[in-house]
N, C-alpha and C positions, 0 to 999 in steps of 0.2 A: 337623317341618318348619315349623310355624307358619303365618302368613298371608303369601301371596305374590301380587304383582300379575300378572294374566293378560291384561289388555287396557287400553290407555290412549288417550285422545284429548284434544283441547282444545276448550273451549266456554265461553261466558258463562253464569254460574250465577245463577238467580233462585229466590226463594221467595214463596209466596202471602202476602199481608198477613194476619197473624193476627187483626187487628181487623175488617177489612172482608170478608175471604175473597174478595176480587174482584181487587184490584190486585196486580201483580207488583212485588216489591221486589228490586233487584239486590244480590247479596251479594259480587260481585267487580267491581272497576273495569275489568278487562280479562280476556281469555280466560285460563283456568287449566287445569291438567291434571285430568281426571276419569278415575279408574281403577276397574276391577273387581278385587276381591281375593277369594281363595279360602282359607278356613281349613280345612286338612285335618284338624285335631284335632276340630273340631265339625261338619265337613261343611257349612259355611255360606258363602254368597256375599254380598259387600257392595260397595256403591258408595261410594267415598271421594274427597273432593277437599279440598285445602288451599289457603289463600290465601297471600299473600306473607309473612305473619308466622307461617306454619306452624300456623294455627288451622283446625280442621275446619269447613268450611262445608257439606259433605255427608257424612253417616255413616248410610247407609240399608242395612238388611239385606233382601235379596231373598227374598220369600215366594211360594208358589204362587198367592196371591190377587191379587198386584200386576199392573197393566197399564200398559204404556208407550204413550202416545197421541201421534201426530204431528199437531200442530195446524196446521202450515204446512210449507213446503218445507224450512225450516231450523230449526224449533223443535219440541221435544217435551217432554212432562211425564209425571210419575207421582206417585201419592199414597202416602205412607208413614204408615200408621195408628199405628205405634209412636212415630214422632216427631211425630205430629199435625200434619203439614204437607204441602204439595204442592211438589215440586221442578220447576223448569223449566230447560231447557238450550237455548241459542242457538248453533248451529253456523255455521261459515264456508261450508259447502257442503252440498248435499242428500246427497251420497255419505257424508259423515261421519255425518249423522243416520241414514241407512239402516243403516250398519254398526253404530252404537251400538244401534239398535232390534233388529237381528238378534241381537247378543250378549245383550241383555236377555232376549229370548225363549228363547235357548239356555240361559242360566243359570237362568232361571225354571223351565224343564222339568227341569234337573238338580236344583234344589232340591225339586221335587215328587217326583222319583224317590228322592232321599235320604230324604224324609219317609216315603214308602211303605216303603222298606227298613227304617227304624227301627221302624215299626209292625209289620212282619212279624217282626222279631226279638223284639219284645215278645210277640207271639202265640205264637211258638215256645217261649218259656220256660215253665216249669211253672206251672200255674194255681193260684190260691189254694185251690181245693177240694182239690187234691192235697196241698198243704201241710197243710191241716186234717186230712186222713185220716192222714198220717204222724204228725202231732202227737198224734192220739187213740191211735194204736198205741203210740207211745212212752210216753204216759201210762199206758196199760193195762199195759205191761211194768213200768214203774217203780212202779206202785201196790202198796203192801205188802198182802199177803193175810194175813188174821188166822189164826193157828193155832187149830185146833179143840181144844176141851178133850176129853181122853180120857174115855171112858166108864168107869165104875167097873170093868168087867171087862176093859178093854183092857190089852195088854202095853205097857210103856214101852220105846221105842227109845233108843239113846244120843243125847246132845245134840250134833248136828253142824250144819254150815252148811246142809245140806239141810233139817234140821228147822226151822232159824230162818227160811229163805226159804219154807217150806211143804212139805207132804207131796205125794206123787204124786197123791192124790185132789184136793188143793187146786189143783194146777197143771193137771193133764190134764183132769179132769172136775169143774170147780168147781160145776156145776149138778146133779150126781148126788147124791141124798140118801144120807147116811151111816147105816149100820145097825150098831149095836154088835155085835161078835162075842162069842160066849159065851166065858167065861173058860176057858182050858185049864190043864191041870195042869202045873206047872213041871217036874216030873220027866220027863214024857212029851214035851214040846215044846221043850225047851231047845236041843238040837242043831239041829233044822230052823230055828228062829228065828235062830240065829247065822248060818247060811248065807244065809238070805233077807235079813237085815239088811245083810250085806256086798255082795250083788248089788244091792240097792236103793241103797246108798251110791254104788257105781260108776256105776249108771245115772243117778242124779241129779247126780253130778259132771259127767258128759258133758252132761246137759241144761243144767246151770248154765253150763258153758263156751259151749255153743251160744247160750244166751240172752244171755250177756254180749256175744258177738260181734254178735248181732242188735241188742242194745241200743245198742252203739257205732255201728252203721250207721244205726239210726233216729235217734240223737242228732245225727249229722252231717247227716242229711237234714232234721231239724227246724231245725238252725242255718241251713242253706242256704235253707230255705223262709222262715225268719224274716227273713233278709237280703233275699230277694225281696219279701216283704211290705213291708218298709221302703222298698225302691226303688219299689214300686207306689204306696205312699202318697205319696212325693215326686212321682212322675209325675202322680198324681191331683190333688195340690195345684196343680202347675204347669198342668194342663189346666183346672182350675177357675178359676185366675187368668186364663188366656188367654180362657176363655169369658166371664168377667166383663168383661175388657177389650174383647172383641169386642161384647159387649152394649152397653157404653157407646159404642163407635164407631158401632154401628148407630143408637143414639139420636141421636148427633150428626149422622149422615148424614141421618136423617129430618128433623132440624131444618133442616139446610142445604138439603134438597130443596125446601123452600118458596121458596127464592131462585133457582130454576132460570131463571125468565124474566130476572131481572136479570143472572144469570151469562151467559146466552146473548147478551144485548145487549152486555154488557161484552166477551165473547169476540169478537163481531163487530167491535166498535170496536177491540179489540186487534189482531185480524187485519188490519183496514184500516191501523192505525198501523204494524204490522210490514211490510205491503206497501209503504207509503210509505217507511219507513226502508230497506227493501231496494232500492227504486228509487233513493233518494238514495245509498245505499252503492254501487250499481252505477255511478251517474254519477261518484261519487268515484273508483271503481276505474278507470273509463275515463279520467278526467282524470289519474289517477296514471300510467296507462300512457302517455298522451300526454306527460306531463312526463318520464317515463323515456326516451321516444324522443328528446325534445328534449335531454335531458342527454347521451344517447349521441351525437347529432349534434354537440352542442357539444364533447364530448370529441374527436370525430373532427376537427372544425375546429381545435381547439387543437393536436392532433397535427400537422395539415397546416401550421398557422402556425409551429410550432416547427421543422418540417422546412424550410419556406421561409426562415425566419430563419437557420437554419444555412447553407443554400445561399447566401443573400445575403452572409453574413459571409465565406464562402469566395470568393465572386465579388469582394467588396471587396478581400480580400487579394491575389487574383490581379491585380486592376486596379492596385493599388498597385505590385505587382511589375512589371507591364507599363509603368506610368508611369515607374518608375525606369529600366527598360531603354530606353524611348523617350528619356528625358532624356540618357542616356549616348550613345545613337545620335546625337541632335541635336548634342551636344558634339563627338562624333567627326566628324560631317558638317561642322560649322563649321570644325573644325581642318583637315579635308581641303580645304574650299573655300579657306581661307587659304593652304594649301600650294599648291593649284592656281593661285591668283592670283599668288603669288610666282614659281611656275614659269613662268607666262605672261609676267610682267614680265622675268624673266631670258631667256626665249626671244625676246622682242621686242628686248631689247638685243643679243642674239647676232645676230638677223636684221639689225638696223641695222648692227652691226659687220660682218657678212658683206657687206651691200650696199655699205658704204663700201669694203671690201677689193676687192669685185668691181669697183667703179667705179675704184679705183686701178689694178687689173690691166688693165682696159680701156684706161685712159689709157696705162699702160705698154706695152700691146700696140700701141696706135696710135703711140706714140712710136717703138717698135722698128720698126714697119712703115714709118714715115717715114724712119727711119734707113736702113733697108734700101733703100728706094727712092732715097734721096739718094746712097747709095754706089754 
């Protein structure tokens, strides 16, 4: 599976000044991503952070001896003895700091449990003393046993593989003293010796097969114990190197402990500076919120202005339409007035004409009345 990220956050990264061991040196211009990684092949937890150019500004392996310290509401630090430095992280809020610290404690405990499991596995493997016993047994089997010289009165057996590897007295009871048997007559003991030699050969062939099987098993056990010894030697060398490194680190810490007073005063000053910066940051955040509110109100006013401008344009268009209608009505009214004036003039002329006709009729009526009276 390899190494996988299991938790990430964003923070400003600092490192202690390697020269003064007092001042913080920022390693990032702005907040960067800080992640916990887990390597399943080596069962190791690491804290890794990269800057804008993909360069590692934090590469810290978590060990059971590490401690993450919260020095303020938004700042925390831990010491990495392997990198010979102290890392510091500045978070945007206290909740981010608390979450990062909780994850640090969780993965530190997991690293401790993983180390204990590896030690238990080492204790469960076969010990070097067992390997030494197996080795001695194999050597005792493989060690050639010298063939005894026959006494002058002994009978000679045929030259076989059993006789080359040793007689039954040599193998079974090597510590029993040998006593030469009295010479027997060949004519009397020839047949019994032939039968005893055949049974002895079969017996030792079976013993030889069993010993070869045991020899193979012991050889395999010896090879396994040799491989374990090599592994233990490598682990011992690694532990010795780690012990030497820790001894050097203890010496360095003892040298640094003499500067505790200066570090405390520097820490107090840094805490005061951090508090001042936090107050300034809080003021800037409030100003930013106020500016955001003003921008929102300005956007709202701009929207209202656009709406009113559109309504004004619609009103102007409507006004122009009404003005055109009014002009048309005025023209029609004027023409109607002219027509009415002409009608009045014609009506006056008709009335005058009617009056004249009526006057003439009256005269005619008077004349007729006179005529009638005169006749």
